[in-house]
C-alpha positions, 0 to 999 in steps of 0.5 A, a space after each residue: 436543075 430547077 429554074 429560079 422561081 420569081 414572084 411579080 406583085 401587081 395591086 393591078 389586075 388585068 381588067 384594069 389595063 393600066 399601067 402597072 398591069 402592063 408592066 407585070 404582064 410585059 415582065 412576065 413575058 419578057 423574063 418567062 424563057 429563062 425564069 419561072 415567072 406569075 403574077 399574083 395580087 399579094 405575096 404570099 399565095 399558094 405557090 409562094 414556097 420556093 419563090 426565089 425573087 420577088 419584085 414588088 410594084 409599088 411602094 404602098 400598095 404591096 406594102 403588105 406584101 413586102 413586109 411578108 417577103 422580109 419577115 420571110 426572106 430578109 431582104 434578100 431577093 427582093 426588088 421594089 417597083 416604084 410608081 409615079 405616086 410612089 416616088 412624087 408623092 407616098 414615099 414623102 409622108 406615108 410610112 408604109 412606103 418608107 417602110 418599102 423603101 428600107 426593106 428592099 435590096 434593090 429599087 426599080 425605077 421606070 425613067 432616069 430622074 426618078 432616081 433623084 426622088 429617092 433619099 440619097 442614102 438609098 439611091 445606091 441600091 436603085 436601077 433604071 429599066 426603061 420600060 419597052 414595046 416592038 417598034 411599029 410601023 409609023 402610019 402615013 399622016 395626012 397634012 390636012 388637019 392635025 391629029 391629037 390623041 390622049 391616053 389616060 384614065 380620067 383621074 385627077 392625077 392624069 390632069 385631063 382638065 388641061 386637055 379639056 381647057 386646050 379643047 376649049 382654047 381651040 374650039 374654033 379650029 376644026 383643022 386640030 382635033 383632039 381625041 380622048 381615050 380613057 374610061 372615067 375613074 372619077 364620074 365628075 370628070 367624065 361629066 366634064 368630058 362629056 360637057 367638053 365634047 358637046 361644046 368643041 366639035 374638035 374634041 372627042 371622049 372615047 371611053 376605055 378601048 382595048 390596048 390593041 385598039 389604042 395603040 393603033 390610035 396612037 400610030 394614026 395620030 400626029 400628036 400623043 398629048 401627055 399632060 399627067 400630074 405625076 409619072 413613075 414612067 409612062 407605058 403610053 409615051 414609049 408607045 408613042 414613040 416607038 410608034 413614030 408618034 411625037 409626044 406634047 407633055 407636061 414638065 414634070 420628072 416622069 416625062 423629062 425622064 422619058 423623053 430628056 432634058 432639052 425636048 422641045 415638047 414640053 409646056 409646064 403642068 396645068 397650061 392649057 393656054 401653053 398646051 393649045 399653043 403648042 398644038 397650034 405650032 405644030 399645025 402652022 409648020 405640019 407641011 414646013 421643012 424640017 426646022 417646024 416644030 412637029 418634024 423636030 418632035 419627030 427626031 428627038 424622039 427618034 433619038 429615044 427609041 433604042 431606051 425603049 426596045 424590049 431586048 434592052 428591057 429584056 437585059 436590064 430585067 435578067 441583070 436585076 434578078 441575078 443582082 437579087 438571087 445574089 443579095 444579101 441583108 
C-alpha cells in the first residue's frame, strides 16, 4: 500500500531563510518518516497527481494554490496555515485571504491566541500547532555585561526602529550590548541601522547570517529582543526558549500566544523606552538572587519549553493529516 502524499506549499524559498520557509522545511522533515512529503512554491506542480493532502502556508500568498486544490478536491485534504500577516491584517480585508479560510477543511494557527483572530463561525475547524526546535544546552554566560540579540530581517513589520531607539537611549551603557541579525529587506531601514551603529557603540548590525550561526548567537546571548508589530508564532522565540535564552517581546497577540499572558518580559509595541528600561532592569539584577528579573524570565521560559518540543509538533501534525484524510466538504 502506497504512503499518503502530502504537498506543502510555501511562497518562501530556501534562499529567503525566513520563518515560513523554516516551518515548511521542518514539517517536511517531521512528516517524512511516515508520509511522502515535498515542498512546492505553488500547486499543482509536476508531481501533483496523487496528492492526498495540501498544507498551504499563507492564506493570501498561497490563495491561487488553495483555490486550485479546492477546485479539484473540494475541502478534503486542505489545510491553510495562517501567518501573522494573515491573522492580524489580511483576513480582515483581503478577499483572497478570506476565501482561503472558507475553502479549507482545517485552519492551522501557530500559537494559542491565533484562534481568537478568526471569525467565530470558523474557529471550530482551527487547530493550534506550536512550532518546535531541538533543545540545546544553555551556554555559560558571564555577568560582566548584558548581551542582547534581535533576529529579524529589516522590514517595518519587525519594528526594528524600536530597537534603534532603545540602543540610542542606552548609548552610554557599555555594559549593555545589542547585536542585530537580519538582512535589509527595506533599504531605508538598513541605512538607519548603519546610522545607529555609527552613533551607538553598544549596537552592532551583523546583517544576514546562516541559521546555525544565528541559533548559536541566540544561545550565547543573555536575552532575545523581539519587538514585532505582528506575528503568527515566531520561530525565533521558540528557538530562544529552547536554548535557555529569555525573551523581551512586544505585547502583541502572536508573542503572548507563545510566551503566555503572565510572562514578565513584555513591553508595549513601539515603546523603545519600555524596552530600554527592561534591558536596564535585567542588567541591574544580573548578579542578584532569584527574585531579579533576568532569572525570573528564564524560569518562565523554561515552563513554556515543552510546548516547542519536536515530538509534540510531530504528533500534532500527524493528527492534522489524519483529520484531513477523513475530511469531507
